[in-house]
N, C-alpha and C positions, 0 to 999 in steps of 0.2 A: 504494500500500500504506500503511495507517495506521502512524503512528509508534508505537514501543513505549511502554509506560506511563511509563518514566523521562523520555523526551524530551517526551511530552505534558505531564507534570507540570511539568518545568522550564520549558517554553516558555509554557504556558497555565494549567493548572489551579491552580497554587500562588498565582497573582496574585489578590488580592481586588479590590474595586472601586476601591481607592486603591493603585495600583501604585507610584507614585513613592516613598512612604516606605519600602516594603519594599526597593525597588531601592537606595535610599540606604543602608539598614542593611546590605545585602549588600556594597556597595562598601566600607563602613567595616570590615567583617569581613575582606574581601579585603586591604585595605591593612595591617591589623594583622598578619595571618598572614604576609604577605610581609616585613613589617618584622621579625617574630620570626625568620624564616628567614635574614635578613641576606644576601640573594642578591648575588653579585658578578659583574661582567662575565666572560664566558667559562666560567661554571660549568655543570654538567650537573644538570638538575632533573627530577623526576617530579612531575606534578600527578596525584595518585592519587584516582580518583573525580572526574575533571575535569568531567563533565557538559558544559555548553555553553561551558566555558572561562573561568569567572570568574577563577580564580587563574592558570591556565596562560598565558593570553594576555598578562596583565600581567607575569608572570614572564619571558616571552620578551623583552619590552621591556627588562627589567632586566639580563638576561644577554647580550643582543645577539646578533649574527650569529656571533660566535665561540663562543657557548655552545650548549646544546642543551636543549630542553624536550620531554619526552614527556608528552602529555596522554593518560591512560589511563582508560578507563571501560568498563563492560559494555554500554553503549548506543551502538551504531553511529550511530543517528539523532541522539543528542545530540552526538556527536563531529563529525558532518557540519555541524551548526550552528556548532560551534566553529571548524572548518576554514574555513568561509566568512568568518570574521572575522580570520583569521591575517594578519599584516602584516610580520613580522620576517624570516621565512625559516628560523629555527632550530627551528620547531615540528614535531613528529611526532605523529601521532594513531594510537593503538593500542587496539584492542578486546581487552580481557582482564579477568580476574578480579583483584581486589586481592590475593587470597591466592596468586596465581601470576603475578608480574610477569615478562614476557619480556625481562629484562635480566640480564647476568651479575653475579656477586657484586661488590659494592663499586662499581658503575657510577656511582651518583649522589652528587653533593656535597650535595644537599638534596632532601627530599621535602616537598611542601606538600599539605595536606588541609583540606577544610571539610565538616563534616557527612557524614562517610563511615563512621566507626566505629559510628555509631548504626544502620547497616544491616548490620553484621557481627556474627554471634552469637559466633564464636570470636575474641575480640580478642587472646588470647595468640598464636594462630596469626598474626594480622595483625602483631603486634609482632615476631615472629620473622622474618616476610617482610621487614619494613621494615629490621630489623637486617642482613639478608642483602644488600639492594640498596644500602645506604648505606655509603660508604667509612669507614674509621676516622677519627674526627673530624668526620664529616659530621653534618648536622642534619635533624631531622624537626620540622616546625612544623604544629600541628594546632589547629583550632577545632572544638569539639563542644558542642551544647546539652545541658544536663542536664535532660531533659524530666521526669524523675521528680519534680522539685521545682517545676515550673511551677504558678503559682497563677492560676486562671481569672479570679478577680475578680468573678464574677457570683453572684447569689443562686441557690443550687441547692436551696432548700427544696422538698421534694416529689419530688426526684430521688435520694433516698438509695440506692435500688436500683441506679441507673445508676452512681453513684459507687463503690458497693461492688464492682460488676462491673469497673469500671475499675481499681480498686486491685488486684483479684485478677489482672487480665490484664497488669498492668504488667511483672511479672517475666518473662513469657513472650515479650515483644516487645523486640527489641534497641533499638528507638527510644526506649523508656522505661526500660530497666533499666541504662543506663550509669552506673557509679560511678567517679568520677575517681580515688579512692584505689586501687581494684582495677586500674584502667587503668595507673596509674603503676607499680604493683607488677609488672604483666605486662611492661612495657617494661624495667624493671630486670632482671627474670629473663631477658629475651631478649638481654641483653648491652649495653644502653645505659649508658654511664658516668655520665650526668647526666640527670635528668628534673626539669624545673621546671614547675609548674602555677600559672597565675594565674586565679583565679576572678573572674568578673564577674557583675553582676546588673543587667539592664536592666529598667527600669520604663517602660512606654509606655501612653499613653491610646489605646484602640481603641473603635470602635463595636461594638454587639452583632452587627451583620451581619458585621463582620470576624472577630469571635470565632467565630461560627457557621461561617463559611467556613474558618477555621483548624482547627476540630474535624473538618471533613469533608475538607478538601483541604490541610491543613498538611503532609502527607507523601503519597507515592504510594500507590496502592491496595494494601491489605494491611498497611500500616504506620500509617495515620492513626488517630486516636482513634475515628472513626466505624466503621471496619472492625474495629478491635480489639474494640469493644463488640458488633458483630454476631457476631464469632467467639466472644465470651464468652456468647452466648445472649440478648442484649438485642434486642428486636424492632425492626425498622425504624421502625414507627409510634412506638414509645417514643422512639427517637433523634430522630426528626423533631420530636416534642414538645419535646425538650430544645433543639434548634436554634431552634425558634420562641420558646421561653422566653428564650434568650439575647438575642433581639431585643426582645421585649416588655418584659423586665425591665430593660432599659437604655435605655428610651425617653427618660429624662430627660437623657441625655448620655453621653459616653464613660466607660468604666471603666478602671481601671489593671490591666494585666497584668504580673506579675512573672516574668521569664524568666531563670533562671540559666544560665550557660555557662562554658566553660573554654577557655583558650589553653594549649597545652603545647609546650614545647621539649625535645626529647630529643636528646642528643648522643651519637654512637656512640663 
């Protein structure tokens, strides 16, 4: 049976022809999220939206056999991949929706998340659920890209119609409408006593082919820029012209992509 779209994307489709740099950047995000969470031996942790286990498997090493880590995701296929790499013995793998975690109130000392809220339309509901599952004084450590402010870095002359459609579609897609200020407000309203946000901006050189790959496969189907624009009425032929232009207009060498993101620590 074919894997679901989440597992397919996590394991294969998101990787461009240069896999190593992206893998290294994901590892760097993982390490910072876990440092923000300040996990201690013996603690109980939820990796919410665990995917193939980037955060949760490392968290298990940090809390040890006396702790507990629930890797929770909607994709059973992705969790099977994560389970195949589990080594500590404190890991549990749970298929569930992030808005309905199957744990009792105050179970977790900490929740860790990477690029999860960009797939959730009702972020206030997510904040309330996180406030429910974390004990008083517990922590939620989050990384989210702020895709509404990504700069493509390529000459888009002649594609003004596509850009206009993209700007119009942004607010309708959770992957591009995340606003860090509204997010922090939602967490405070949910009952978190402290919410701290650290904004970062990554500038990286990429080839035109990697940019084109990112536009089509930078998120699972239904969320990536290519599918957003299809849904907005742009033809597939026009979008393929844009992808080709990304490659031909960067033939002289790499371009710089500016990618804003946020790390957040919310304390219950």
